[in-house]
matplotlib code that plots the C-alpha trace (Angstrom):
import matplotlib.pyplot as plt

x = [12.3, 15.8, 17.1, 20.3, 20.7, 20.6, 22.7, 25.5, 25.7, 29.3, 29.2, 26.9, 25.9, 22.9, 23.5, 22.4, 20.0, 18.0, 18.2, 16.7, 14.0, 13.1, 13.2, 10.9, 8.4, 7.8, 8.3, 11.3, 14.9, 18.0, 19.3, 16.0, 16.4, 19.7, 19.0, 16.2, 18.7, 21.1, 18.7, 17.4, 21.0, 21.3, 18.3, 18.5, 22.4, 21.2, 19.7, 16.2, 13.7, 11.1, 7.8, 8.6, 11.6, 8.9, 6.5, 8.9, 9.4, 5.8, 5.3, 7.5, 5.5, 2.2, 2.8, 0.7, -2.7, -2.1, -2.2, -2.6, -0.3, -2.9, -2.7, 1.3, 0.4, -1.5, 0.9, 3.7, 1.8, 0.9, 5.2, 6.5, 6.0, 8.1, 6.3, 9.3, 8.2, 11.3, 11.3, 14.5, 15.4, 13.5, 10.3, 10.8, 11.1, 8.3, 6.2, 7.7, 7.1, 3.3, 2.6, 4.0, 2.1, -0.9, -2.7, -6.4, -5.4, -2.4, -4.0, -7.0, -5.0, -3.1, -6.2, -7.4, -4.3, -4.7, -8.1, -7.0, -5.7, -6.5, -4.3, -6.9, -7.8, -10.8, -12.5, -15.0, -17.4, -15.4, -12.5, -14.0, -15.2, -11.8, -10.2, -13.2, -13.1, -8.9, -9.9, -12.0, -10.4, -7.7, -9.8, -11.7, -12.6, -16.1, -17.2, -16.3, -17.5, -20.4, -19.3, -19.7, -17.6, -20.2, -22.4, -19.9, -19.3, -22.9, -23.2, -20.6, -21.6, -25.0, -23.3, -21.5, -24.9, -23.0, -24.5, -22.1, -21.8, -20.1, -16.5, -15.5, -12.8, -10.1, -11.5, -15.5, -13.5, -11.3, -14.2, -16.7, -14.7, -14.3, -18.0, -18.4, -17.4, -17.8, -15.7, -12.8, -12.5, -12.8, -9.8, -8.4, -5.4, -5.4]
y = [6.3, 5.7, 3.8, 6.0, 6.3, 2.5, 1.6, 4.3, 3.8, 2.1, 2.1, 1.0, 4.1, 6.2, 9.3, 12.9, 13.3, 9.7, 10.3, 13.9, 12.8, 9.7, 11.7, 14.3, 11.8, 9.5, 9.7, 7.3, 8.5, 8.5, 5.6, 3.6, 4.7, 3.5, 0.2, -0.2, 0.4, -2.3, -4.7, -3.7, -4.3, -7.3, -8.6, -6.8, -6.6, -5.7, -2.2, -3.7, -5.7, -7.9, -8.9, -12.2, -10.3, -8.1, -10.7, -12.2, -8.9, -8.0, -11.3, -10.3, -7.1, -8.7, -12.1, -14.9, -12.7, -12.1, -16.0, -15.6, -12.9, -10.5, -7.4, -7.4, -7.8, -4.8, -3.1, -3.9, -2.4, 0.9, 1.6, 0.3, 3.9, 3.9, 0.3, -1.4, -4.3, -3.5, -1.6, 0.8, 1.5, 5.3, 3.0, 0.5, 2.9, 4.8, 2.0, 1.1, 4.7, 5.0, 1.6, 3.1, 6.3, 6.4, 9.5, 8.7, 10.8, 9.0, 5.5, 6.0, 7.2, 4.1, 2.0, 3.9, 3.1, -0.4, -0.8, 0.8, -2.1, -0.4, 2.5, 4.6, 6.9, 5.7, 2.3, 0.3, -2.1, -5.0, -3.5, -2.9, -6.3, -7.9, -5.3, -6.2, -10.3, -10.1, -7.3, -9.8, -12.9, -11.0, -9.2, -12.5, -10.6, -10.8, -7.8, -9.0, -12.7, -13.8, -10.8, -11.0, -8.8, -8.4, -7.0, -5.1, -3.3, -2.6, -1.0, 1.2, 2.1, 2.7, 5.0, 6.8, 6.9, 5.0, 2.3, -0.1, 1.1, 4.1, 4.5, 6.0, 9.1, 9.0, 12.4, 10.8, 7.9, 9.9, 11.9, 9.4, 7.4, 10.4, 10.8, 7.6, 5.8, 2.1, 3.0, 5.0, 1.3, -0.6, 1.1, 3.9, 3.3, 0.5]
z = [-9.7, -8.2, -11.0, -11.6, -8.1, -6.9, -10.0, -9.0, -5.8, -4.6, -0.9, 1.7, 2.7, 1.5, -0.6, 1.2, -1.1, -0.7, 2.5, 3.2, 0.4, 2.5, 5.9, 4.2, 3.5, 6.3, 10.3, 10.0, 11.5, 10.0, 11.8, 10.9, 7.1, 7.5, 9.0, 6.1, 3.2, 4.7, 5.0, 1.7, -0.1, 1.8, 0.3, -3.0, -3.6, -7.4, -5.7, -7.3, -5.6, -7.7, -6.9, -5.5, -3.4, -2.4, -1.4, 1.0, 2.5, 2.7, 4.5, 7.2, 7.7, 7.3, 8.5, 7.5, 7.1, 3.0, 2.3, -1.2, -1.8, -3.6, -1.0, -1.3, -5.2, -5.0, -2.6, -4.9, -7.8, -5.7, -5.1, -8.3, -9.4, -12.5, -13.4, -14.8, -12.6, -9.7, -6.9, -5.9, -2.5, -2.3, -3.9, -1.1, 1.8, 1.2, 0.7, 4.4, 5.8, 4.3, 5.8, 8.8, 9.0, 11.2, 10.3, 8.6, 5.5, 4.4, 5.4, 3.5, 0.3, 0.9, 0.9, -2.3, -4.1, -3.1, -4.6, -7.9, -9.3, -13.0, -11.6, -13.7, -10.3, -9.6, -8.0, -9.8, -8.4, -9.2, -7.7, -5.0, -4.7, -5.1, -2.5, 0.3, -0.7, 0.3, 3.4, 4.5, 4.6, 6.2, 8.8, 9.7, 13.3, 15.1, 13.0, 9.8, 10.3, 7.8, 5.9, 2.2, -0.3, -2.7, -0.3, 1.5, -2.1, -2.6, 0.3, -0.1, -3.5, -2.1, 0.5, -2.0, -4.1, -7.0, -9.1, -10.0, -13.4, -12.0, -10.2, -6.9, -7.3, -4.3, -2.6, -2.6, -0.6, 1.6, 2.6, 2.6, 4.8, 7.2, 7.7, 8.5, 11.6, 10.5, 7.2, 9.3, 11.7, 8.3, 6.8, 9.4, 11.0, 13.7]

ax = plt.figure().add_subplot(projection="3d")
ax.plot(x, y, z, "-o")
ax.set_aspect("equal")
plt.show()
């Protein structure tokens, strides 16, 4: 995505074009974007962040909840837009911005993208089970105590009138979550 931009940058400042793109796709101020860029350049002087570096960053943001790194793996894969195994600053900043957006559609879109580990634009039953397994471990609240990922995935597929052999698309997921208070609490902004 921003390979050329990241490699040709010589100063500690963002280019106006990058700043404008990030600003238009996030709720971050210019100062917040510059601070994020400074942190990124400090951590990744090459201008590229690999998956291990992303894991370290993600732990700072998510805390100890992602014990096994599975959620950060999914997040990394979502934001590695050009699929080169690294994230440039633009991809990194958009990951941070999307994570900080609090509107329901953005949050549900992000959840769906993290569930879709096959990256085919739909979620199958196994992807749902695996995501719910991670989510239930991380949630670990009174509401999720005693819940089983297989049961939750089966209930969700039933709610969407799908059997285990079918797939859930993004529009179905977002619309279905918006119509169900339990799913909005589970997947929506906190």
